[in-house]
C-alpha positions as CSV (number, residue, x, y, z in Angstrom):
1,M,57.3,-39.5,-23.9
2,L,53.8,-40.6,-23.7
3,K,51.3,-43.5,-22.3
4,Q,48.3,-44.6,-22.3
5,H,46.3,-45.8,-19.0
6,L,42.6,-46.4,-18.4
7,Q,41.3,-44.3,-15.4
8,Q,38.1,-44.6,-13.6
9,K,36.3,-41.7,-11.9
10,L,32.9,-40.4,-10.4
11,H,31.4,-37.2,-10.9
12,Q,28.3,-35.8,-9.6
13,K,26.5,-34.0,-11.8
14,L,23.7,-32.1,-12.1
15,S,20.8,-33.2,-14.3
16,P,19.0,-30.0,-16.8
17,Q,15.6,-30.7,-14.6
18,Q,17.8,-30.6,-11.2
19,I,19.3,-27.7,-12.3
20,Q,16.3,-26.1,-13.3
21,L,13.6,-26.8,-10.2
22,M,17.0,-25.7,-8.3
23,K,16.2,-22.4,-10.2
24,L,13.0,-22.4,-10.3
25,L,12.8,-22.8,-5.9
26,Q,14.6,-18.9,-5.7
27,V,11.7,-17.9,-7.8
28,P,9.7,-15.6,-4.9
29,T,6.2,-15.5,-6.8
30,I,5.7,-12.2,-7.9
31,A,8.7,-13.1,-9.7
32,L,7.2,-16.5,-11.0
33,E,5.1,-14.9,-13.5
34,Q,7.7,-14.0,-15.5
35,R,9.4,-16.4,-15.5
36,I,6.6,-18.6,-16.8
37,K,5.9,-15.9,-19.5
38,Q,9.5,-16.2,-20.9
39,E,9.6,-19.6,-21.1
40,V,5.9,-20.0,-23.2
41,E,7.8,-17.3,-25.6
42,E,10.9,-19.5,-25.9
43,N,9.4,-22.6,-26.0
44,V,6.6,-23.4,-29.7
45,A,5.8,-26.2,-27.6
46,L,4.5,-24.9,-24.0
47,E,0.8,-23.0,-23.8
48,E,-0.8,-21.4,-21.3
49,G,-4.5,-23.0,-20.7
50,E,-5.5,-25.5,-19.2
51,E,-4.6,-29.3,-21.2
52,D,-7.3,-31.1,-23.5
53,E,-8.4,-33.9,-23.3
54,F,-8.0,-36.0,-26.4
55,E,-7.9,-39.6,-27.5
56,N,-4.9,-41.3,-28.7
57,D,-5.4,-42.7,-31.8
58,T,-2.1,-42.8,-33.6
59,N,-1.1,-46.4,-34.0
60,E,2.8,-46.3,-32.2
61,E,3.0,-50.2,-34.4
62,D,3.0,-48.3,-37.8
63,F,4.9,-45.4,-36.9
64,D,7.4,-48.2,-35.8
65,S,7.6,-50.1,-38.2
66,E,8.3,-46.8,-41.3
67,T,10.8,-45.6,-39.0
68,N,12.6,-49.0,-39.8
69,E,11.9,-49.6,-43.0
70,N,13.4,-45.7,-44.1
71,E,16.6,-45.6,-41.4
72,D,18.4,-47.6,-39.2
73,T,17.2,-47.0,-35.9
74,S,20.1,-44.6,-33.8
75,D,20.1,-42.4,-31.0
76,D,17.3,-40.0,-32.9
77,E,14.4,-42.4,-32.8
78,F,11.7,-41.8,-30.4
79,D,8.5,-43.6,-29.0
80,L,5.4,-41.4,-30.4
81,S,3.5,-42.0,-27.9
82,D,5.5,-40.7,-25.2
83,Y,4.0,-37.6,-27.0
84,I,0.8,-37.8,-27.8
85,D,0.1,-40.2,-24.4
86,P,-2.6,-38.5,-22.4
87,D,-2.5,-40.1,-19.1
88,D,1.7,-39.6,-19.7
89,V,0.9,-35.6,-19.9
90,P,0.9,-34.3,-16.1
91,D,-1.9,-33.3,-14.9
92,Y,-0.8,-30.4,-12.3
93,K,-2.2,-27.5,-12.2
94,Y,-1.2,-25.1,-9.9
95,E,-3.1,-21.7,-10.1
96,S,-5.7,-21.8,-6.9
97,N,-8.6,-19.4,-6.0
98,N,-7.8,-18.0,-2.4
99,R,-10.8,-15.9,-3.1
100,S,-14.7,-15.9,-2.8
101,K,-17.4,-14.1,-5.0
102,D,-17.6,-11.6,-1.6
103,D,-14.0,-10.3,-1.0
104,E,-12.9,-7.5,-2.7
105,I,-9.8,-7.0,-5.0
106,Y,-7.8,-4.3,-4.7
107,E,-5.8,-2.9,-8.0
108,I,-2.5,-1.2,-7.2
109,P,-2.3,2.2,-9.3
110,F,0.7,2.6,-10.7
111,V,1.9,6.2,-9.7
112,S,3.6,9.2,-11.7
113,G,4.8,12.2,-10.9
114,S,7.7,15.6,-10.7
115,S,10.9,14.8,-9.0
116,F,11.4,18.5,-6.7
117,Q,14.0,18.6,-9.2
118,D,11.1,19.5,-12.1
119,L,9.3,21.9,-9.2
120,L,12.7,23.6,-8.8
121,R,13.5,24.6,-12.5
122,N,9.4,25.4,-12.7
123,Q,10.1,28.3,-10.2
124,L,13.7,29.0,-11.7
125,A,11.4,29.9,-15.1
126,M,9.9,32.4,-13.5
127,R,13.0,34.7,-12.0
128,I,14.0,37.4,-14.5
129,I,17.7,35.9,-15.0
130,S,19.8,36.0,-17.4
131,D,20.0,33.0,-19.5
132,E,24.0,32.3,-18.2
133,E,23.1,32.5,-14.7
134,E,20.1,30.3,-15.7
135,E,22.4,27.3,-16.8
136,I,24.3,27.7,-13.9
137,A,21.1,27.5,-11.5
138,M,20.1,24.6,-12.9
139,F,23.1,23.0,-13.3
140,I,23.4,23.7,-8.9
141,I,20.0,22.2,-9.4
142,G,21.3,19.5,-11.3
143,N,23.5,18.5,-8.3
144,L,21.5,18.3,-5.5
145,D,20.9,14.4,-3.8
146,D,17.6,12.9,-3.4
147,S,17.5,14.3,-0.2
148,G,17.3,18.0,-1.4
149,Y,21.2,18.2,-0.4
150,L,24.0,20.4,-2.0
151,R,26.9,17.9,-1.1
152,R,29.9,19.9,-3.2
153,E,32.1,23.2,-2.6
154,S,31.2,26.1,-5.0
155,I,34.9,26.2,-6.0
156,A,34.3,23.0,-7.0
157,I,30.5,24.1,-9.1
158,V,32.7,26.6,-10.8
159,D,35.4,24.5,-11.9
160,D,32.7,22.3,-13.4
161,L,31.4,24.7,-15.2
162,A,34.3,25.7,-16.6
163,F,35.2,22.6,-17.9
164,T,31.9,20.5,-18.9
165,Q,29.9,23.4,-19.7
166,G,32.6,26.4,-21.3
167,I,30.7,28.7,-18.7
168,D,33.4,30.9,-16.7
169,T,31.5,32.3,-13.3
170,D,33.3,32.9,-9.6
171,E,32.1,31.7,-5.8
172,A,29.9,34.9,-5.5
173,T,28.1,34.4,-8.6
174,I,27.4,30.7,-7.5
175,E,26.6,31.7,-3.2
176,R,24.3,34.3,-4.9
177,L,22.1,31.6,-6.9
178,I,22.7,29.2,-4.2
179,T,20.9,31.1,-1.8
180,M,18.3,32.0,-4.8
181,I,17.4,28.5,-5.2
182,Q,17.5,28.5,-1.4
183,K,14.2,30.5,-1.1
184,F,12.7,27.9,-3.6
185,E,9.6,25.2,-2.3
186,P,10.2,22.6,-1.0
187,V,11.6,24.8,1.8
188,G,15.5,23.7,3.2
189,V,16.6,22.2,0.0
190,C,20.1,23.7,-1.6
191,A,21.8,23.9,2.1
192,R,25.3,22.0,2.9
193,D,24.0,20.0,5.3
194,L,21.3,19.0,7.9
195,Q,22.2,22.6,9.9
196,E,21.7,25.0,7.3
197,C,18.6,22.8,6.7
198,L,16.3,23.3,9.4
199,I,17.8,26.9,9.8
200,L,16.0,27.7,6.3
201,Q,13.2,25.6,7.5
202,L,12.6,27.8,11.1
203,N,13.6,31.7,8.8
204,K,10.3,30.5,6.6
205,K,8.3,30.7,10.2
206,E,7.1,33.6,11.8
207,E,9.7,35.0,14.6
208,T,7.5,33.8,17.8
209,D,9.8,33.4,21.0
210,T,10.4,29.8,20.1
211,I,10.7,30.4,17.1
212,L,13.6,32.5,17.7
213,L,15.4,29.9,20.7
214,A,14.8,27.1,18.1
215,K,17.1,29.2,15.8
216,K,19.4,30.1,18.7
217,I,19.9,26.2,18.8
218,I,20.4,25.4,16.1
219,T,22.8,27.8,15.4
220,N,25.4,27.6,18.4
221,Y,24.2,24.7,19.8
222,F,23.8,22.4,17.3
223,D,26.2,19.3,18.2
224,A,24.9,19.2,22.1
225,F,21.3,19.3,20.7
226,T,22.2,16.6,18.1
227,K,24.0,14.5,21.2
228,K,21.3,15.4,24.0
229,H,23.1,17.7,26.0
230,Y,20.3,19.1,27.0
231,S,21.7,20.5,30.5
232,N,24.4,22.1,28.4
233,I,21.6,24.4,27.1
234,T,19.6,24.9,29.4
235,K,22.6,25.9,31.4
236,R,24.5,28.4,29.0
237,L,20.8,29.4,27.8
238,D,19.9,30.2,31.2
239,I,16.2,28.8,30.0
240,S,14.1,26.5,32.1
241,D,13.7,22.8,31.0
242,E,10.3,23.5,29.9
243,E,11.5,26.3,27.6
244,L,13.8,24.0,25.5
245,K,11.2,21.5,25.7
246,F,9.0,23.3,23.5
247,A,11.7,24.7,21.4
248,I,12.7,20.5,20.8
249,D,9.8,20.2,19.6
250,E,9.1,22.8,17.0
251,I,12.6,22.0,15.7
252,I,11.1,17.6,15.1
253,K,8.7,18.9,13.2
254,L,11.1,20.2,10.1
255,N,12.1,18.1,7.9
256,P,15.6,17.2,7.7
257,K,15.4,15.4,3.8
258,P,13.4,17.8,2.3
259,G,13.7,16.1,-1.6
260,N,12.3,13.1,-0.1
261,S,8.8,15.2,0.9
262,L,7.9,15.2,-2.8
263,S,9.4,11.4,-4.4
264,E,7.7,9.9,-1.6
265,S,4.6,11.0,-2.1
266,T,4.9,10.3,-5.8
267,A,7.4,6.6,-5.3
268,I,5.9,3.3,-6.2
269,K,5.8,1.3,-2.8
270,E,6.8,-2.3,-3.0
271,H,4.0,-4.6,-2.8
272,I,4.7,-7.9,-1.3
273,I,3.1,-11.0,-2.7
274,P,2.5,-13.2,-0.1
275,D,3.1,-17.0,-1.5
276,F,1.9,-18.8,1.1
277,L,-1.6,-18.7,3.2
278,L,-2.6,-19.1,6.6
279,S,-5.6,-19.1,8.1
280,N,-6.6,-20.3,11.8
281,E,-10.0,-22.4,11.4
282,D,-11.2,-22.4,14.9
283,G,-8.2,-23.8,16.1
284,K,-7.5,-24.8,12.6
285,L,-4.2,-24.0,10.9
286,I,-4.8,-24.0,6.9
287,L,-1.8,-23.4,4.8
288,T,-2.7,-22.7,0.9
289,L,0.1,-21.6,-1.3
290,N,-0.9,-18.5,-2.8
291,G,-0.6,-19.9,-7.0
292,R,-3.0,-16.8,-8.5
293,N,0.1,-15.5,-10.8
294,A,0.8,-18.6,-12.3
295,P,-1.1,-19.3,-14.7
296,E,-2.2,-23.0,-16.4
297,L,0.1,-24.6,-18.7
298,R,-0.1,-27.0,-21.2
299,I,1.5,-28.7,-24.3
300,S,0.7,-27.6,-27.5
301,R,-2.1,-29.3,-29.6
302,T,-0.7,-27.9,-32.5
303,Y,2.6,-29.9,-31.9
304,K,0.5,-33.0,-30.3
305,N,-1.2,-33.1,-34.3
306,M,2.1,-32.9,-35.7
307,L,3.5,-35.7,-34.6
308,E,0.1,-37.6,-35.0
309,A,0.3,-36.3,-38.6
310,Y,3.5,-37.4,-39.3
311,S,3.0,-40.7,-37.8
312,E,-0.3,-41.7,-40.2
313,Q,1.9,-41.0,-43.7
314,K,3.9,-44.7,-42.5
315,G,6.9,-44.5,-44.7
316,K,6.2,-41.2,-46.7
317,G,8.1,-38.4,-44.0
318,T,11.2,-37.2,-46.0
319,K,14.3,-36.2,-44.7
320,Q,13.2,-33.1,-44.2
321,M,10.5,-34.2,-42.1
322,K,11.7,-36.4,-39.9
323,E,13.8,-33.7,-38.3
324,A,11.3,-31.7,-38.3
325,M,9.6,-34.1,-36.2
326,T,12.3,-34.2,-34.2
327,Y,12.8,-30.3,-33.0
328,V,9.7,-30.6,-32.0
329,R,10.3,-34.1,-29.5
330,Q,12.9,-31.0,-27.7
331,K,10.4,-28.6,-27.7
332,I,7.6,-30.8,-26.1
333,D,10.7,-32.4,-24.1
334,S,11.5,-29.4,-22.6
335,A,7.9,-28.2,-21.8
336,K,6.9,-31.7,-20.0
337,W,10.7,-30.9,-18.2
338,F,9.4,-27.4,-17.6
339,I,5.7,-28.2,-16.6
340,D,6.8,-31.2,-13.8
341,A,9.7,-28.7,-12.5
342,I,7.0,-26.3,-11.9
343,R,4.8,-28.9,-10.2
344,Q,8.2,-30.4,-8.2
345,R,8.7,-26.7,-6.5
346,Q,5.7,-26.0,-5.8
347,N,5.3,-29.6,-3.9
348,T,8.6,-28.6,-2.6
349,L,7.2,-25.2,-1.1
350,Q,4.3,-26.9,0.7
351,S,6.1,-29.4,2.4
352,T,8.7,-27.2,3.6
353,M,6.6,-24.6,4.7
354,Q,4.1,-27.5,6.5
355,A,7.2,-28.6,9.0
356,I,7.7,-24.5,9.4
357,L,4.1,-24.8,10.3
358,E,4.6,-27.7,12.6
359,Y,8.0,-26.8,14.7
360,Q,6.4,-23.8,15.0
361,Y,2.7,-24.2,15.4
362,D,2.7,-22.5,18.9
363,Y,3.8,-19.1,17.8
364,F,1.4,-19.4,14.8
365,Q,-1.8,-19.9,16.3
366,T,-1.4,-16.8,18.9
367,G,1.6,-15.2,16.9
368,D,3.3,-14.6,19.7
369,E,6.9,-13.9,19.2
370,T,7.9,-15.3,22.4
371,K,6.9,-18.1,21.1
372,L,9.0,-18.4,18.9
373,R,11.1,-21.8,18.9
374,P,14.4,-21.6,17.8
375,M,14.8,-23.2,14.8
376,I,18.0,-23.3,11.8
377,L,17.5,-24.6,8.1
378,K,19.4,-28.4,9.6
379,D,16.7,-28.6,11.6
380,I,14.2,-28.5,8.7
381,A,15.6,-30.1,6.4
382,E,16.2,-33.2,8.3
383,I,12.2,-33.3,8.9
384,V,11.6,-32.7,4.9
385,S,14.2,-35.1,4.4
386,L,16.1,-32.4,1.5
387,D,19.1,-30.9,1.9
388,I,19.5,-27.6,3.6
389,S,21.1,-25.8,0.1
390,T,17.3,-26.5,-1.1
391,I,15.4,-25.3,2.2
392,S,17.7,-22.5,2.1
393,R,16.3,-21.7,-1.9
394,V,12.6,-22.2,-0.3
395,V,12.5,-19.2,2.7
396,N,15.1,-16.9,0.5
397,S,13.0,-14.3,-0.9
398,K,9.6,-16.2,0.4
399,Y,6.6,-14.3,2.5
400,I,3.6,-16.2,4.1
401,Q,0.5,-13.7,4.7
402,T,-1.2,-15.3,8.6
403,P,-3.7,-13.6,10.6
404,F,-1.0,-11.3,12.3
405,G,0.8,-9.7,9.7
406,T,2.5,-10.9,6.0
407,F,6.3,-12.5,7.0
408,K,9.4,-13.0,5.7
409,L,10.5,-17.3,5.9
410,K,13.6,-16.6,7.5
411,T,12.6,-14.2,10.4
412,F,11.0,-17.9,11.7
413,F,14.8,-18.8,12.2
414,S,17.2,-18.1,14.6
415,E,19.7,-19.5,16.9
416,G,18.8,-20.5,20.6
417,M,20.0,-19.6,23.8
418,Q,19.8,-21.1,27.7
419,T,18.0,-19.6,30.3
420,Q,19.7,-20.0,34.0
421,S,16.8,-22.8,34.5
422,G,18.3,-24.8,31.2
423,E,14.7,-24.0,28.6
424,E,16.4,-23.0,25.4
425,V,15.0,-19.8,23.9
426,S,14.8,-18.2,20.5
427,T,17.1,-15.3,20.6
428,R,14.5,-13.2,18.3
429,E,11.9,-14.3,21.5
430,I,14.8,-12.0,23.4
431,K,15.0,-9.2,21.1
432,K,11.4,-8.9,21.7
433,I,11.3,-8.6,25.6
434,L,14.5,-6.0,24.8
435,H,12.5,-3.9,22.7
436,D,9.7,-4.1,24.8
437,S,11.8,-3.5,27.6
438,V,12.8,0.1,26.0
439,D,9.3,0.9,24.3
440,S,8.3,0.6,29.1
441,E,11.3,2.2,30.2
442,N,10.8,6.3,32.0
443,K,11.8,8.2,28.8
444,K,13.6,11.1,31.1
445,K,15.9,8.4,32.5
446,P,16.2,5.3,29.5
447,L,17.9,2.2,30.7
448,T,21.6,1.8,29.7
449,D,22.7,-1.6,28.2
450,E,23.9,-2.8,32.1
451,K,20.5,-1.7,33.3
452,L,19.0,-3.2,30.3
453,A,21.1,-6.6,30.7
454,A,20.7,-6.7,34.7
455,L,17.0,-6.6,33.8
456,L,16.9,-9.9,31.3
457,K,18.8,-11.2,34.0
458,E,15.8,-10.7,36.2
459,K,14.0,-13.0,34.0
460,G,16.2,-15.6,33.6
461,Y,18.1,-14.4,31.0
462,N,21.6,-14.1,31.3
463,I,23.1,-12.2,28.7
464,A,26.3,-9.9,28.3
465,R,26.1,-6.0,28.2
466,R,27.8,-6.8,24.5
467,T,25.1,-9.0,23.6
468,I,22.7,-6.3,24.6
469,A,24.2,-4.2,22.3
470,K,24.6,-6.5,19.8
471,Y,20.9,-6.8,19.3
472,R,19.6,-3.3,20.7
473,E,21.9,-2.6,17.4
474,Q,20.2,-5.2,15.4
475,L,16.5,-3.9,16.3
476,D,17.6,-0.1,15.7
477,I,17.5,1.2,19.3
478,P,19.4,3.6,19.8
479,V,21.9,4.3,22.9
480,A,20.5,5.3,26.1
481,R,21.5,9.3,26.1
482,L,20.2,9.7,22.4
483,R,16.5,7.8,23.7
484,K,16.6,10.4,27.0
485,E,13.4,13.2,26.3
486,L,12.6,16.3,28.4
């Protein structure tokens, strides 16, 4: 049985402008230029360049009377003055010149080059082998990973060649070709594991007593070497600590990832464009937005002229022209929304970063990490009266350039911990002290997690051993045994 009833519901929905602003807040400066170019391409009423000054000589009453005489007023009607009144155009300008005439501008070159696989193929072309062996060798080279290692078994390569290339071969042929490739440059490629890679490189060196000892260590005591059980090695080989030290120095010089030796030199490094620029002028902190990648935007003068011409016709416009003007209105609306969203984005970024700057004022004055205060998103959200999710979007993937380096905004946020005196300090301050303690330790007798916990406790930081282990892992500091040196 069907029933009809009335029901009231309260819904909260974001407007298109709010959604657009939220998306723009997440975009870092380095990606903002592409986002603006995309909008300019999609919206014909949006142009790059400074806003032109023009007079509004359009008679709004004529336009209103024309529309009233020809058609009934509907939701499609619009006020022409909203689109050609210069006072209504946002006077926002978001490009700033952050360089002086004396500054040198360094361009980042685009680097291109050959991979180590290309280098191996060139060396293979100089070998006198059969066409089938060349195809097999090319297949083996194609199976090397980025570090230059061959991670597949010979029998698996035999099967792959049979199924994918239609080549019938055996493991002996595969091993012979692998041995041939292992003699190519860079030395150490086509090894099956790190141990074999290091041995290949040692075999290329002149056979001195130290090199022979290094080969013996890697060949027979590789596990003890990786775990730094140096006392076991000296005892079994009946050598002194000094002889072992010389052998280890030779091993350390070897390249554990020979494939990366070429790719790292030709790879394009990621370039960070800071979103904020901070300078210290005689103790006064000056914060500016870096807008050099954002072009100036304006509403297209051509489309404004179209609206002016339409208003001057005074009733002569056709239905098609009315539809065209509605299209123009929609495009201009979208352009004005976008310009306003960019302005709001920059205002939000500025106010948020200013709040962070004031909250961490002592740190930004000196760059001393031990002066960082505990700070979470909620602290900044309360200062700028914005939602925590908005602050999260602002700090996401954003960088600030300071006199002491360029940092991600997220690095300034950390939890707090109380010292024995009751003072609340940042966990980043504790990590800094932990890092300095490890750097200054005696590498022959590195500090264990228990000793590090006791050391920090002496300084007033009551931290458990498991917390020390967690912070150590976050700082990429190995355990004490692996930090030991001869």
